[in-house]
N, C-alpha and C positions, 0 to 999 in steps of 0.2 A: 506533420499531416500532408499526405500526397494528394494533388489534384488531379483527377483523372482528365483524359482529353474530351473536349467537346464532341458530341455526336456529330458525324458528317452528315452531308445532305442526303434525303432519302433517295435511294436508287428507284428510279422508275420502272415498271415493267411494262414492256413493250410488246405488241401483238404480232406473233408469228402466223403467217398463213401460206397454204400450199394450193395451188390451182392444179387439181388432179385431170389430167388431159393427156393425150398421147402426143407424139412428136408431129404426126401427120394431121392431127386436128387444129393446129394454130391457124390465126386468121391470117397470117402472111403466106400461107401455101393455098388458102381456099379458092384462089383462082383457077388451079390446075388440079385439086384433090376434090373429088366429088364426094361427099358424105355417104352417098349410096356405094360407094367402094371401099369405106373404111375397113370393113372386115376382110378385105383382101390384103391389107398391110400386115406385116409381122409386128403385133403388139409388144411394145416394151414397158407399158405403163405399170404394170404390176410389180414387176423386177425393180424399176426406178423407185416406185415409191416404197418399196420394203427397203431400198437403200436409204431413203431419207428417214423412214422410221427408225431404223438403226443408228442413224446419226443423231438423231433427236434424243434417243434413249440413253446414249452415250453421253450427252450432254446434260441430262436431265431436264430436257426442254419440253414443253408441250405446245401444240398449235392447233390451228383450225384448218381442217383439209375441205376446201371447195370442190367438190367432185361431181364430174358429169354423170348424169343417170346413165348415159350411155356405158360409160366405164363400170358403173356399179352393176349394171344388168349383166355384164360380162364378166366381172371380177368380185362376186360377192364375198368370198373368202377374204379379199384384201379389204373391203369395207368392216369387216368384223374385226381384222387386226388394227385398223385406224382406231376404232371404237374402245378395244381392248388394251390399246397402248395409252388410254387417258386422254386421248385427243378429241377435239369437237369435230363432229361431223356435219357438213353444211353443203347447200347445194351450189353448183355452177350451172345449173339449168340442165336441159336433157340433151339437145343436140348442137351445142356451141355456135349457135346463130346469134349475130349481133341483134341487140334489142332495137335498134333502128331500122332493122330490116323485117321486122314482125309488126303486126297488128296487135291491139290490146287483146283481141281474143286468142290468136296464135300463141301469144307470150304466155296467157293464162294456162293453156294447154300444155306448153312446154314446162313451166314451173310446176303443175300439177303432177304430169308425168314423172318428172324427176323427183319430186318429193316422195311418190309413192314407193318408187323403186328404192331410194335411198333409205327411207324408214324401213322398208320389209327386209333390206339386207343387213342394216346396222342395228335395228331393234331400237333406236332412239328417235326422239323427235327431231325435226329438223327446223332450226331458228333462224339460220342465217343464208344470205344468198349473195353470189357476186355475179354480175353480168358478165359473159364473155367479152373479152377485149375491152373491158370498162365502158362498153356502149350505151352507157345512159348519159344524156346530156340535155342541153336545152330543146332537143328535137322529139325527146320522149317525155312530155310532161304527164302522160297517163301511166307510166311504168311504175311510179313508185305505189299509186293507188292499187294495182293488180298485184304487186308483191304483197302488201298489207292483205289484201283480201285472200290470198292463197295461204295465210298463216303464218307469215314469216314475222320475226321480231325486229330484225334489222337486215339492212342492205349495205354491202362495201361495194359499190358499183361504180364510183365516180373517181377520177383522176384530175384534179384541177390544174392540168398542164395545158400546154399547146402542142399537140401531135397530129401526125399526118394519119393515124389510124383511130385514133380516140381523143378524149380529153374534153375537159370544160374548164378552161382557163380562168374564168370569171366565177366558178363555183366557189362555195365555202371549203376552206382548208381544214376545218376541224369538225369533230361529230356533231351532227344537227339533228333534231326532230323535224321529220317532214310535217309541215303546217296542215292540220286537220285530222292526221292520222296518228295511229298508235304504231309509228314505225321510226326508227333512227337510221340516218345515213352516216356511214363510217369511211370518210375520203381517204384515199392514198396519201401518204405523207409527202409533204414538199416543204422545202426552205424558201423563204422569201428573201430576194437578193434582187437589189437594183429595180424594184417594181415589178419582177418577175417571179412566179412560182417555179422554182427549180426541183427536179423530181428527187427525193429520196426514198423510193422504194421500187421493187422491181428487180427481177433476175437480169434483164438487159442492161439496165443503168448500173445494176451492181456489177455486173461483168465488164461493163465499158470504162467506169471511173474507177481511179486508183482507190484502194481499199481505205486508206488514211482519209481521202477527202469523202467518202461516202460515211465513214464514222464520225468525222467531224460534223457532218449535216445532222446525223442522227443524235449525236450528243448535243447539237444546239436546239433541236426540237424539244429535248428532253428537260435542257436546262433554261433557255430563253423563252420559249413557248410554254414550259412546264406541262407539256403533253406526252403522252405515250405514243411512240410510232407504230407505224403499221407497215410491215415488210411481207412482201409475198414472192414466191418464185413458183416454177413447175418441174415436176419429175424429171422430164427429159433434159434440163439444164444440168443434170449431174451426169449424164450419158454421153461422153464423148465418141462411143462406139456406134452410136444410132446411124442408119441408113442417111445418106447424103441425098438431099432433094435438088437435083441438078437442073430441073426446069424451073426452079425459082428464080427471081431476079437476084442480080447481083447485091442490091441492097437488102432483100429478105434473107439472103444467105449469110451476109455480114453481121445482120442482127441475131439471127438463129444461132450460128456457130462461134461468135467471137468469144474467145477465153472460155470455152466451155469446159475445157480440161481443167482449168483452174478453179471451178465452180466449188467443188466438195471442199477443199482447203479454204478458200475463202468463207465458206459458211461455217466452218469450224472456228474461224476468227471471230465471226459474228457473233457466233453462240456463246463464246467465251467472253466478249467484251460488254455483252449487254445481258439483261434479264428478259426472258421471253415467257408469254403463255398464250393460252387460248383468248379468242376475240371475245367469246361470252364472259369470260372472267375478267379480262382487262377493263371491258365497257360495261361491267355488271352495273355500275351506277346509272348508266343511262338505260340500258335495255332491260334490267333486272335479271335476277339470278335464274340460272337454269332450273 
């Protein structure tokens, strides 16, 4: 009588996400690129997002596309392709302004404007929101209330690390329900080491760190923490041919362009090495099924 092998450990499904914005809209360039001038730049977001959609399709992966209302307004056909590909459409706000630069009322206006444009273009309800540049922290205690009041089921807007542009190093590392609200916050993934939270999410860190180290960190989150990881990147990160912003500081240029030519290959490895799905399905137990 033969004895079969014992089943291996269950493979955790991680959450894949894409922050859909163009190369000239990033916060690192905000000091010299006026949003009033965005339409004067040659847009590359549609072609780059189509490249991401094709890469996901080839890998059989689905993800959540946190999309600027500004982009959806100008590229509605792209929004329809995202939805038709089986991906979740979510909000990245309208104008990519950091939340800590807004009042509660202007934040509400931004969320409602983005939601209306996205739902009109995609024909689906918008349940998720991600703040530009993870700009929600202890300085924005009113923000979750506004997100809930504008009809969102979850936010993925905090990154519990120490960073010069964003971060809430003392914030929770794992999904948490906002007290008193029917809203969940889904923070970016980190690894706890030496009393500090180290980033294990995001295109910039993904391009900076050796792939093997990044893979080790995500495996640790899945195994030791028994938690799904959340990964994010931007369509401009798969575009080594994008125009160079020479007015940017050396630090900003380093962050933006580092290893950008290797990003597509690294993503292929990441898609092969882990199982990926949409935010709303990975965290359905918390936020409820769509």
